[in-house]
NUVO-621240 format. One line per field, with one value per atom (N, C-alpha, C): x, y, z; residue in one letter; atom name. Coordinates in Angstrom, 2 decimals, decimal comma. Layout:
x	c(X_...)
y	c(Y_...)
z	c(Z_...)
type	c(a_...)
atom	c(CA_...)
***
This chain:
x	c(0,85_0,00_0,88_0,58_1,43_1,31_2,30_2,29_1,12_0,59_-0,55_-1,76_-1,80_-2,87_-2,79_-1,55_-1,33_-1,75_-1,39_-1,73_-3,23_-3,91_-5,35_-6,03_-5,48_-6,02_-5,88_-4,72_-4,49_-5,50_-5,84_-6,79_-8,17_-8,47_-9,77_-9,90_-8,78_-8,79_-9,55_-10,53_-11,33_-10,61_-9,44_-8,73_-8,26_-8,38_-7,99_-6,48_-6,07_-4,65_-4,51_-3,38_-3,17_-1,73_-1,59_-0,32_0,41_1,68_2,50_3,39_3,56_4,54_5,74_6,77_7,91_8,62_8,65_9,33_8,63_7,32_6,57_6,60_7,36_7,57_6,30_5,42_4,16_4,32_5,47_5,70_5,83_5,99_6,09_4,76_3,70_2,40_1,87_0,95_0,36_-0,42_-1,10_-1,89_-1,02_0,14_1,01_1,70_2,04_2,67_1,79_0,47_-0,47_-0,45_-0,04_0,03_1,40_2,45_3,81_4,74_5,24_6,20_7,53_7,77_9,02_9,07_7,89_7,76_8,53_8,51_9,11_8,09_8,27_7,40_8,21_7,50_6,06_5,60_4,30_3,63_2,34_2,00_0,76_-0,15_-1,41_-2,40_-3,48_-3,57_-4,54_-5,47_-6,58_-7,44_-6,73_-6,55_-5,83_-4,35_-3,96_-2,58_-1,75_-0,69_0,19_1,56_2,10_3,39_4,26_5,52_6,50_7,52_8,40_9,47_8,93_9,45_8,92_8,97_10,08_10,16_9,22_9,04_8,09_6,67_6,35_5,03_4,80_5,82_5,72_5,49_6,25_6,09_4,70_4,24_2,92_1,82_1,89_0,86_0,87_2,07_2,17_1,58_1,85_1,34_-0,16_-0,61_-2,03_-2,88_-2,38_-3,12_-2,54_-2,01_-1,35_-2,30_-3,58_-4,54_-4,73_-4,35_-4,51_-3,18_-2,08_-0,75_0,04_0,66_1,41_2,52_2,80_3,76_5,16_5,53_6,92_7,31_6,31_6,67_7,33_6,86_7,44_7,20_8,05_7,76_7,51_6,62_6,36_7,51_8,21_9,35_10,37_10,80_11,66_12,94_13,64_14,93_14,78_13,73_13,49_13,13_12,30_11,95_13,18_14,02_15,25_16,15_16,15_16,94_16,39_15,07_14,47_14,86_14,73_15,07_16,55_17,38_18,82_19,09_18,46_18,67_18,12_16,90_16,28_17,09_17,71_18,55_19,84_20,40_21,66_21,50_20,42_20,33_20,20_19,70_19,50_20,79_21,86_23,12_24,07_23,57_24,41_23,78_23,08_22,56_21,66_20,73_19,82_20,59_21,43_22,16_23,04_23,73_24,68_23,99_22,92_22,18_21,50_20,97_20,34_21,35_22,56_23,61_23,94_24,09_24,38_23,21_22,00_20,83_20,81_21,01_20,96_22,09_23,27_24,40_24,12_23,65_23,43_22,21_21,19_19,95_19,96_20,61_20,41_21,68_22,83_24,03_24,28_24,25_24,62_23,71_22,40_21,46_21,48_21,78_21,79_23,09_24,21_25,53_26,11_25,41_25,86_27,25_27,54_28,83_28,72_29,71_29,77_30,10_29,71_30,03_31,53_32,23_33,66_33,86_34,82_35,04_35,29_36,08_36,40_35,14_34,23_32,98_32,12_32,01_31,21_31,84_33,15_33,86_33,69_33,77_33,63_32,22_31,21_29,83_29,56_30,09_29,90_30,60_31,78_32,51_31,74_31,09_30,28_29,10_28,47_27,38_27,89_29,04_29,60_29,89_30,42_30,70_29,42_28,36_27,08_26,49_26,62_26,12_26,89_28,18_28,99_28,46_28,13_27,62_26,23_25,41_24,10_24,26_25,21_25,45_26,08_27,13_27,95_27,38_26,76_26,23_24,76_23,95_22,50_21,93_22,39_21,87_22,64_23,96_24,82_24,39_24,03_23,61_22,12_21,36_19,92_19,13_17,94_17,09_16,68_16,40_15,98_16,75_16,62_17,38_17,12_15,86_15,54_15,72_15,84_15,95_15,13_14,20_13,42_12,23_11,86_10,68_11,05_10,32_10,52_10,01_10,59_10,15_10,20_9,76_9,82_11,26_12,22_13,63_14,04_13,58_13,90_13,27_12,05_11,35_12,09_12,45_13,18_14,53_15,20_16,51_16,45_15,51_15,49_15,13_14,24_13,85_15,01_15,91_17,06_18,01_18,21_19,10_18,46_17,14_16,45_16,49_16,70_16,69_17,74_19,04_20,00_19,88_19,25_19,00_18,21_17,35_16,55_17,36_18,60_19,48_20,51_20,37_21,30_22,42_22,43_23,46_22,91_23,50_23,02_23,85_23,32_24,03_24,04_23,19_23,13_24,18_24,75_25,68_26,87_27,15_28,28_28,04_26,79_26,44_25,31_25,65_24,61_23,77_24,37_23,62_22,53_22,88_21,89_20,82_21,22_20,25_19,22_19,71_18,80_17,88_18,43_17,62_16,56_16,97_16,00_14,87_15,20_14,18_13,23_13,75_12,89_11,94_12,49_11,66_10,57_10,95_9,98_8,88_9,25_8,26_7,30_7,84_7,00_6,03_6,51_5,66_4,67_5,05_4,26_4,94_5,29_6,06_5,32_4,00_3,22_3,31_3,13_3,21_4,61_5,63_7,02_7,28_6,83_7,06_6,28_5,05_4,24_4,89_5,46_6,08_7,28_7,95_9,17_8,97_7,73_7,46_7,96_7,63_8,04_9,56_10,16_11,61_12,34_11,80_12,43_12,37_11,59_11,49_12,24_13,14_13,80_14,77_15,05_15,90_15,22_13,89_13,16_13,14_13,66_13,57_14,23_15,45_16,08_15,24_14,70_13,90_12,61_11,97_10,74_11,02_12,15_12,52_12,73_13,40_13,70_12,43_11,44_10,20_9,13_9,46_8,45_7,97_8,76_8,41_8,96_9,44_10,01_11,51_12,10_13,50_14,41_14,13_14,97_14,95_13,80_13,70_14,35_14,18_14,71_16,22_16,76_18,18_19,12_19,01_19,93_19,75_18,53_18,30_19,00_18,85_19,47_20,99_21,50_22,95_23,60_22,89_23,43_23,70_22,92_23,08_24,43_24,93_26,16_27,39_27,26_28,42_29,00)
y	c(-1,19_0,00_1,24_2,19_3,35_4,30_5,16_6,12_7,08_7,26_8,16_7,68_6,37_5,85_6,48_6,56_7,20_8,66_9,32_10,73_10,93_10,03_10,16_9,90_8,97_8,73_9,98_10,63_11,85_12,94_13,00_14,02_13,81_12,56_12,27_12,80_13,17_13,70_15,02_15,19_16,41_17,63_17,46_18,61_19,52_20,84_21,76_21,81_22,06_22,26_23,69_24,30_25,59_25,69_26,46_26,58_27,81_27,63_28,74_29,26_30,57_31,18_31,58_30,74_30,98_32,28_32,60_33,82_35,05_34,92_36,03_35,99_35,03_34,95_34,51_33,79_33,40_32,37_31,71_30,76_31,47_32,78_33,56_34,24_33,87_34,44_33,85_34,56_34,06_32,77_32,70_31,51_30,26_30,38_29,22_28,95_30,02_29,86_29,15_29,30_28,59_27,09_26,70_25,28_24,71_25,45_24,94_26,04_25,89_26,86_26,78_25,65_25,47_26,42_26,72_27,64_27,19_25,88_25,30_24,36_24,12_23,18_21,92_20,77_20,62_20,43_20,64_20,34_19,60_18,58_17,85_18,00_18,29_18,38_17,34_16,34_15,26_15,30_15,98_16,23_17,19_16,79_17,62_17,26_16,26_15,77_16,54_17,19_17,97_17,33_17,16_16,50_17,29_17,50_18,16_17,14_17,56_16,76_15,83_16,02_15,33_13,81_13,26_11,80_11,23_11,93_11,49_11,52_12,56_12,67_11,55_11,28_10,23_8,86_8,56_7,29_7,20_8,28_8,31_7,99_8,63_8,44_7,02_6,49_5,13_4,14_4,36_3,43_3,64_4,88_5,14_4,50_4,57_4,03_2,71_1,94_0,68_-0,30_-0,19_-1,08_-0,78_0,43_0,83_0,95_0,91_1,09_-0,20_-0,60_-1,85_-1,86_-3,02_-3,17_-2,72_-2,82_-2,53_-1,07_-0,17_1,24_1,45_0,74_0,82_-0,54_-1,53_-2,93_-3,20_-4,15_-4,60_-5,46_-6,12_-6,95_-6,09_-6,55_-5,77_-5,30_-6,21_-5,87_-4,98_-5,23_-4,38_-2,96_-2,86_-1,52_-0,83_-1,60_-1,03_-0,47_-1,12_-0,62_0,71_0,83_2,11_3,19_2,87_3,84_4,16_3,19_3,44_4,52_4,40_5,42_6,77_6,77_8,03_8,73_7,96_8,54_9,11_8,42_8,85_10,12_10,20_11,22_12,64_12,82_14,18_15,01_14,44_15,18_14,87_14,16_13,79_14,26_13,39_13,77_15,00_15,03_16,18_17,47_17,44_18,65_19,17_18,25_18,67_19,13_18,45_18,90_20,23_20,42_21,69_22,83_22,55_23,58_24,04_23,09_23,46_24,25_23,81_24,53_25,98_26,17_27,51_28,40_27,81_28,58_29,06_28,15_28,49_29,38_29,19_29,93_31,31_31,41_32,62_33,35_32,71_33,32_34,72_34,88_36,16_37,29_37,03_38,09_38,38_37,37_37,54_38,16_37,71_38,16_39,30_39,68_40,78_40,52_39,26_38,92_37,57_37,26_35,96_34,88_33,65_32,54_32,28_32,29_31,95_30,55_30,41_29,13_28,01_28,29_27,23_26,79_27,73_27,39_26,47_26,83_26,02_24,66_24,63_23,36_22,43_22,98_22,17_21,59_22,42_21,96_20,87_21,04_20,04_18,73_18,83_17,62_16,84_17,55_16,88_16,13_16,75_16,09_14,82_14,92_13,77_12,61_12,94_11,90_11,23_12,01_11,44_10,57_11,00_10,21_8,90_8,96_7,74_6,73_7,25_6,36_5,83_6,67_6,20_5,02_5,14_4,06_2,83_3,06_1,95_1,25_2,02_1,41_1,05_2,01_1,80_1,11_1,47_0,83_-0,44_-0,34_-1,46_-1,91_-3,18_-3,63_-3,86_-3,29_-3,56_-2,54_-2,91_-1,95_-0,76_-1,06_-0,03_-0,21_0,71_0,67_-0,61_-1,08_-2,30_-3,57_-3,42_-4,61_-4,46_-5,39_-5,38_-4,43_-3,95_-3,12_-1,71_-0,74_0,65_0,83_1,79_2,13_3,64_4,10_5,54_6,04_5,17_5,57_6,07_5,39_5,80_7,15_7,35_8,62_9,77_9,58_10,62_10,90_9,86_10,03_10,80_10,44_11,05_12,53_12,92_14,33_15,21_14,66_15,45_15,73_14,74_14,93_15,87_15,86_16,74_18,19_18,45_19,84_20,71_20,37_21,21_21,11_20,02_19,87_21,07_21,63_22,78_24,03_24,07_25,23_24,94_23,80_23,45_22,52_22,08_21,14_19,73_18,94_17,60_16,56_16,11_15,12_13,74_13,54_12,24_12,11_13,23_13,24_12,30_11,43_10,51_9,36_9,16_8,09_7,24_6,34_5,53_4,70_4,26_3,47_4,33_5,57_6,46_6,89_7,08_7,46_6,35_5,11_3,96_3,83_4,05_4,00_5,10_6,33_7,44_7,11_6,56_6,23_5,15_4,21_3,19_3,80_4,71_5,40_6,20_6,92_7,73_6,86_5,70_4,80_4,27_3,92_3,40_4,46_5,68_6,77_7,24_7,07_7,62_8,88_8,92_10,05_11,37_11,36_12,59_13,14_12,25_12,67_13,17_12,48_12,88_14,29_14,53_15,83_16,92_16,62_17,60_17,98_16,99_17,22_18,14_18,13_18,93_20,14_20,41_21,51_22,86_23,18_24,46_24,53_23,41_23,35_23,67_23,21_23,44_24,91_25,70_27,13_27,95_27,32_28,01_29,09_29,16_30,25_31,60_31,59_32,83_33,23_32,35_32,59_33,89_34,20_35,44_36,68_36,78_37,96_38,00_36,83_36,77_37,18_36,72_37,07_38,56_39,14_40,57_41,41_40,89_41,63_41,31_40,48_39,98_41,01_42,04_43,03_42,68_41,46_41,02_40,81_41,15_40,82_41,45_42,68_43,36_42,61_42,02_41,25_39,87_39,29_37,95_37,92_38,98_38,98_38,64_39,28_38,93_37,49_36,97_35,58_34,63_34,91_34,07_34,19_35,36_35,54_34,59_34,25_33,34_31,95_31,59_30,27_30,17_31,31_31,30_31,73_31,90_32,33_31,16)
z	c(0,00_0,00_0,00_-0,85_-1,01_0,18_0,34_1,44_1,32_0,10_-0,05_0,76_1,05_1,89_3,27_3,80_5,09_5,04_3,93_3,80_3,70_2,98_2,87_4,20_5,00_6,34_7,19_7,04_7,82_7,43_6,14_5,69_6,25_6,65_7,21_8,64_9,23_10,59_10,60_11,46_11,46_12,00_12,61_13,16_12,04_12,22_11,16_10,98_9,73_9,42_8,91_9,17_8,57_8,06_7,00_6,33_6,84_7,12_7,59_6,48_6,44_5,55_6,43_6,41_7,29_6,96_5,66_5,25_5,82_6,07_6,66_8,18_8,73_10,18_10,91_10,23_10,83_11,94_12,00_13,10_14,44_14,39_15,64_15,99_15,28_15,59_16,91_17,54_18,78_18,53_17,39_17,05_17,01_16,36_16,27_17,61_18,34_19,64_20,64_20,49_21,37_21,12_19,91_19,56_19,91_19,60_19,84_20,31_21,51_22,06_21,33_20,65_19,89_18,70_18,13_17,00_15,77_15,55_14,35_13,72_12,42_11,73_11,40_11,28_11,39_12,82_13,01_14,27_13,92_14,68_14,45_15,66_15,40_16,46_16,17_17,02_16,86_18,06_17,90_19,05_19,99_21,24_22,20_22,27_21,47_21,49_20,47_20,94_20,07_20,04_18,84_18,67_17,72_18,11_17,25_16,78_15,88_15,28_14,20_13,00_11,82_11,92_12,41_12,48_13,53_14,64_15,65_15,10_14,34_13,72_12,72_11,91_10,90_11,55_12,60_13,30_13,95_14,53_15,17_14,16_13,00_11,98_11,42_11,18_10,66_11,66_12,94_13,96_14,20_14,16_14,38_13,29_12,04_10,92_10,45_11,37_11,02_10,33_10,60_9,95_8,48_8,05_6,65_5,90_6,64_6,04_6,14_5,05_5,02_6,07_6,63_7,72_7,36_6,08_5,71_5,92_6,03_6,25_7,60_8,62_9,97_10,62_10,32_10,64_12,11_12,36_13,73_14,25_13,35_13,74_14,50_15,67_16,56_15,88_15,21_14,62_13,38_12,58_11,41_11,84_12,88_13,37_13,97_14,62_15,18_14,08_12,90_11,77_11,28_11,25_10,86_11,87_13,15_14,19_14,22_13,85_13,76_12,73_11,56_10,54_10,99_11,53_11,94_13,03_13,91_14,97_14,39_13,41_12,80_11,97_11,21_10,17_10,70_11,92_12,44_12,43_12,91_13,01_11,86_10,87_9,74_8,43_7,73_6,41_6,48_7,46_7,56_7,85_8,85_9,24_8,11_7,44_6,42_5,14_4,74_3,55_3,81_5,00_5,36_5,33_5,78_5,79_4,38_3,46_2,07_1,48_1,77_1,28_1,78_3,07_3,64_3,11_3,00_2,46_1,05_0,21_-1,19_-1,39_-0,54_-0,73_-0,06_1,11_1,91_2,36_2,28_2,86_2,32_1,03_0,42_0,87_0,91_1,27_2,77_3,57_5,03_5,52_4,94_5,41_4,57_3,50_2,63_2,06_1,75_1,16_0,47_-0,34_-1,00_0,04_-0,25_0,64_0,59_1,73_1,71_1,13_0,24_-0,43_0,56_1,60_2,56_3,33_3,57_4,26_3,40_2,12_1,20_0,98_0,81_0,59_1,78_2,99_4,20_4,30_3,99_4,05_3,02_1,82_0,75_1,12_1,71_2,10_3,17_4,08_5,09_4,46_3,46_2,74_2,08_1,42_0,72_1,68_2,86_3,84_4,32_4,52_4,93_3,83_2,59_1,46_1,33_1,61_1,61_2,63_3,81_4,87_4,52_3,89_3,45_2,50_1,59_0,61_1,26_2,04_2,52_3,76_4,65_5,88_5,76_5,30_5,36_4,13_2,94_1,74_1,38_1,42_1,01_-0,39_-0,58_-1,91_-2,00_-1,07_-1,00_-1,82_-2,27_-2,99_-2,11_-0,82_0,13_1,43_2,35_3,59_4,38_4,39_5,14_4,31_3,01_2,17_0,91_0,68_-0,55_-0,52_0,67_0,81_1,29_0,80_1,22_2,65_3,36_4,72_4,89_6,05_6,32_6,32_6,59_6,58_5,19_4,14_2,77_2,45_2,92_2,66_3,32_4,58_5,31_4,65_4,19_3,58_2,27_1,42_0,09_0,15_1,08_1,12_1,59_2,40_2,84_1,68_0,82_-0,33_-1,35_-1,42_-2,35_-1,91_-0,63_-0,15_-0,84_-0,78_-1,50_-3,01_-3,49_-4,93_-5,44_-4,60_-4,98_-5,23_-4,75_-4,99_-6,06_-6,72_-7,79_-7,38_-6,11_-5,66_-5,79_-6,68_-6,96_-6,21_-5,07_-4,28_-4,91_-5,92_-6,60_-7,70_-8,11_-9,23_-8,97_-9,94_-9,82_-8,86_-8,46_-7,52_-8,12_-9,03_-9,69_-8,72_-7,60_-6,62_-5,99_-5,64_-5,04_-6,04_-7,29_-8,32_-8,50_-8,57_-8,73_-7,52_-6,33_-5,11_-5,11_-5,47_-5,53_-6,50_-7,63_-8,63_-8,11_-7,33_-6,74_-5,71_-4,90_-3,90_-4,59_-5,64_-6,38_-6,97_-7,49_-8,07_-7,01_-5,84_-4,76_-4,23_-4,13_-3,62_-4,66_-5,92_-7,03_-7,51_-8,79_-9,32_-9,14_-9,31_-9,19_-7,77_-6,78_-5,39_-5,05_-5,56_-5,31_-5,86_-7,09_-7,71_-6,98_-6,58_-5,86_-4,53_-3,86_-2,55_-2,66_-3,81_-3,97_-4,89_-5,23_-6,17_-5,65_-4,41_-3,84_-3,70_-3,35_-3,17_-4,47_-5,59_-6,88_-7,30_-6,55_-6,84_-5,80_-5,07_-3,96_-4,41_-5,72_-6,21_-6,00_-5,83_-5,59_-4,11_-3,25_-1,82_-1,36_-1,80_-1,31_-1,58_-2,80_-3,13_-2,34_-2,16_-1,37_0,07_0,59_1,97_2,10_1,14_1,18_1,08_0,35_0,14_1,18_2,15_3,08_4,09_4,33_5,33_6,70_6,87_8,15_8,07_6,94_6,73_7,79_8,18_9,17_10,50_10,85_12,09_11,95_10,78_10,54_10,36_9,83_9,45_10,60_11,77_12,86_13,36_13,27_13,66_12,70_11,40_10,38_10,40_10,75_10,79_11,80_12,87_13,88_13,29_12,26_11,62_10,94_10,45_9,65_10,43_11,73_12,52_13,31)
type	c(m_m_m_q_q_q_l_l_l_r_r_r_t_t_t_l_l_l_l_l_l_s_s_s_c_c_c_q_q_q_k_k_k_q_q_q_n_n_n_p_p_p_n_n_n_p_p_p_c_c_c_f_f_f_q_q_q_l_l_l_h_h_h_l_l_l_i_i_i_r_r_r_w_w_w_q_q_q_q_q_q_y_y_y_s_s_s_k_k_k_e_e_e_f_f_f_g_g_g_d_d_d_i_i_i_s_s_s_i_i_i_v_v_v_r_r_r_k_k_k_v_v_v_p_p_p_v_v_v_m_m_m_k_k_k_d_d_d_g_g_g_s_s_s_f_f_f_i_i_i_l_l_l_t_t_t_e_e_e_s_s_s_t_t_t_a_a_a_i_i_i_l_l_l_e_e_e_y_y_y_l_l_l_v_v_v_q_q_q_k_k_k_y_y_y_s_s_s_g_g_g_s_s_s_v_v_v_a_a_a_d_d_d_h_h_h_w_w_w_f_f_f_p_p_p_a_a_a_d_d_d_l_l_l_q_q_q_q_q_q_r_r_r_a_a_a_r_r_r_v_v_v_n_n_n_e_e_e_y_y_y_l_l_l_s_s_s_w_w_w_q_q_q_h_h_h_m_m_m_n_n_n_l_l_l_r_r_r_a_a_a_h_h_h_c_c_c_s_s_s_k_k_k_v_v_v_f_f_f_l_l_l_l_l_l_r_r_r_a_a_a_l_l_l_y_y_y_q_q_q_i_i_i_v_v_v_m_m_m_d_d_d_s_s_s_e_e_e_i_i_i_p_p_p_k_k_k_e_e_e_t_t_t_m_m_m_d_d_d_f_f_f_a_a_a_v_v_v_e_e_e_n_n_n_v_v_v_k_k_k_q_q_q_s_s_s_l_l_l_n_n_n_l_l_l_l_l_l_e_e_e_e_e_e_k_k_k_f_f_f_l_l_l_q_q_q_g_g_g_k_k_k_p_p_p_f_f_f_i_i_i_l_l_l_g_g_g_d_d_d_k_k_k_i_i_i_s_s_s_v_v_v_a_a_a_d_d_d_v_v_v_v_v_v_a_a_a_v_v_v_v_v_v_e_e_e_i_i_i_m_m_m_q_q_q_p_p_p_f_f_f_g_g_g_t_t_t_g_g_g_f_f_f_d_d_d_g_g_g_f_f_f_e_e_e_g_g_g_r_r_r_p_p_p_k_k_k_l_l_l_i_i_i_a_a_a_w_w_w_r_r_r_d_d_d_r_r_r_v_v_v_k_k_k_k_k_k_e_e_e_l_l_l_g_g_g_e_e_e_k_k_k_l_l_l_f_f_f_e_e_e_e_e_e_a_a_a_h_h_h_e_e_e_a_a_a_l_l_l_m_m_m_k_k_k_s_s_s_s_s_s_n_n_n_m_m_m_p_p_p_q_q_q_k_k_k_l_l_l_k_k_k_n_n_n_s_s_s_g_g_g_n_n_n_f_f_f_a_a_a_q_q_q_l_l_l_k_k_k_p_p_p_i_i_i_l_l_l_q_q_q_k_k_k_v_v_v_f_f_f_r_r_r)
atom	c(N_CA_C_N_CA_C_N_CA_C_N_CA_C_N_CA_C_N_CA_C_N_CA_C_N_CA_C_N_CA_C_N_CA_C_N_CA_C_N_CA_C_N_CA_C_N_CA_C_N_CA_C_N_CA_C_N_CA_C_N_CA_C_N_CA_C_N_CA_C_N_CA_C_N_CA_C_N_CA_C_N_CA_C_N_CA_C_N_CA_C_N_CA_C_N_CA_C_N_CA_C_N_CA_C_N_CA_C_N_CA_C_N_CA_C_N_CA_C_N_CA_C_N_CA_C_N_CA_C_N_CA_C_N_CA_C_N_CA_C_N_CA_C_N_CA_C_N_CA_C_N_CA_C_N_CA_C_N_CA_C_N_CA_C_N_CA_C_N_CA_C_N_CA_C_N_CA_C_N_CA_C_N_CA_C_N_CA_C_N_CA_C_N_CA_C_N_CA_C_N_CA_C_N_CA_C_N_CA_C_N_CA_C_N_CA_C_N_CA_C_N_CA_C_N_CA_C_N_CA_C_N_CA_C_N_CA_C_N_CA_C_N_CA_C_N_CA_C_N_CA_C_N_CA_C_N_CA_C_N_CA_C_N_CA_C_N_CA_C_N_CA_C_N_CA_C_N_CA_C_N_CA_C_N_CA_C_N_CA_C_N_CA_C_N_CA_C_N_CA_C_N_CA_C_N_CA_C_N_CA_C_N_CA_C_N_CA_C_N_CA_C_N_CA_C_N_CA_C_N_CA_C_N_CA_C_N_CA_C_N_CA_C_N_CA_C_N_CA_C_N_CA_C_N_CA_C_N_CA_C_N_CA_C_N_CA_C_N_CA_C_N_CA_C_N_CA_C_N_CA_C_N_CA_C_N_CA_C_N_CA_C_N_CA_C_N_CA_C_N_CA_C_N_CA_C_N_CA_C_N_CA_C_N_CA_C_N_CA_C_N_CA_C_N_CA_C_N_CA_C_N_CA_C_N_CA_C_N_CA_C_N_CA_C_N_CA_C_N_CA_C_N_CA_C_N_CA_C_N_CA_C_N_CA_C_N_CA_C_N_CA_C_N_CA_C_N_CA_C_N_CA_C_N_CA_C_N_CA_C_N_CA_C_N_CA_C_N_CA_C_N_CA_C_N_CA_C_N_CA_C_N_CA_C_N_CA_C_N_CA_C_N_CA_C_N_CA_C_N_CA_C_N_CA_C_N_CA_C_N_CA_C_N_CA_C_N_CA_C_N_CA_C_N_CA_C_N_CA_C_N_CA_C_N_CA_C_N_CA_C_N_CA_C_N_CA_C_N_CA_C_N_CA_C_N_CA_C_N_CA_C_N_CA_C_N_CA_C_N_CA_C_N_CA_C_N_CA_C_N_CA_C_N_CA_C_N_CA_C_N_CA_C_N_CA_C_N_CA_C_N_CA_C_N_CA_C_N_CA_C_N_CA_C_N_CA_C_N_CA_C_N_CA_C_N_CA_C_N_CA_C_N_CA_C_N_CA_C_N_CA_C_N_CA_C_N_CA_C_N_CA_C_N_CA_C_N_CA_C_N_CA_C_N_CA_C_N_CA_C_N_CA_C_N_CA_C_N_CA_C_N_CA_C_N_CA_C_N_CA_C_N_CA_C_N_CA_C_N_CA_C_N_CA_C_N_CA_C_N_CA_C_N_CA_C_N_CA_C_N_CA_C_N_CA_C_N_CA_C_N_CA_C_N_CA_C_N_CA_C_N_CA_C_N_CA_C_N_CA_C_N_CA_C_N_CA_C_N_CA_C_N_CA_C_N_CA_C_N_CA_C_N_CA_C_N_CA_C)
***
């Protein structure tokens, strides 16, 4: 059963959803602050239950709708589930952190810091991404179609979206990595190409982000906060 089944189950939830415009600083609104003091996205509200952190939300939804979602997404088997959790635990300070850094440097550094990205800074960030991609290939994927083996899991979904993030700024982490390209194509096929493209549509337009940020009306307030990311 495709992941869209999980998404459709989520849509059946009567709790309202609202879209935030981060560039407009809406995560600092009182309305959002009443839901999450963390003031970061995503946040899930299921009745009176509020949950932050994307991987925690993903695991919660898979388990809540386990009757409608195939077991391979988050296996009941103890060791298979431990493998998923192993990847999810590793990726926060590795693939996610390093891909996000490259994305932020390429998308926002110049407008936030009023200067070009120092070559050594960019080189260091790119090298960290490459090392994480090496580990994804050598430790987690090895010679398997997916991280767990023959079946896709939430670990593959979380992994692919992190590599796609800097892709939106023109940095192709898949380049020269036929194993990762084949894996990405398998993930895309399992999720459905239309759903995959829709999920990354806004990301592919991230070249417009600097100008949107500058025109948002909140740039003066956001600038010192963003500068801390690059110091």
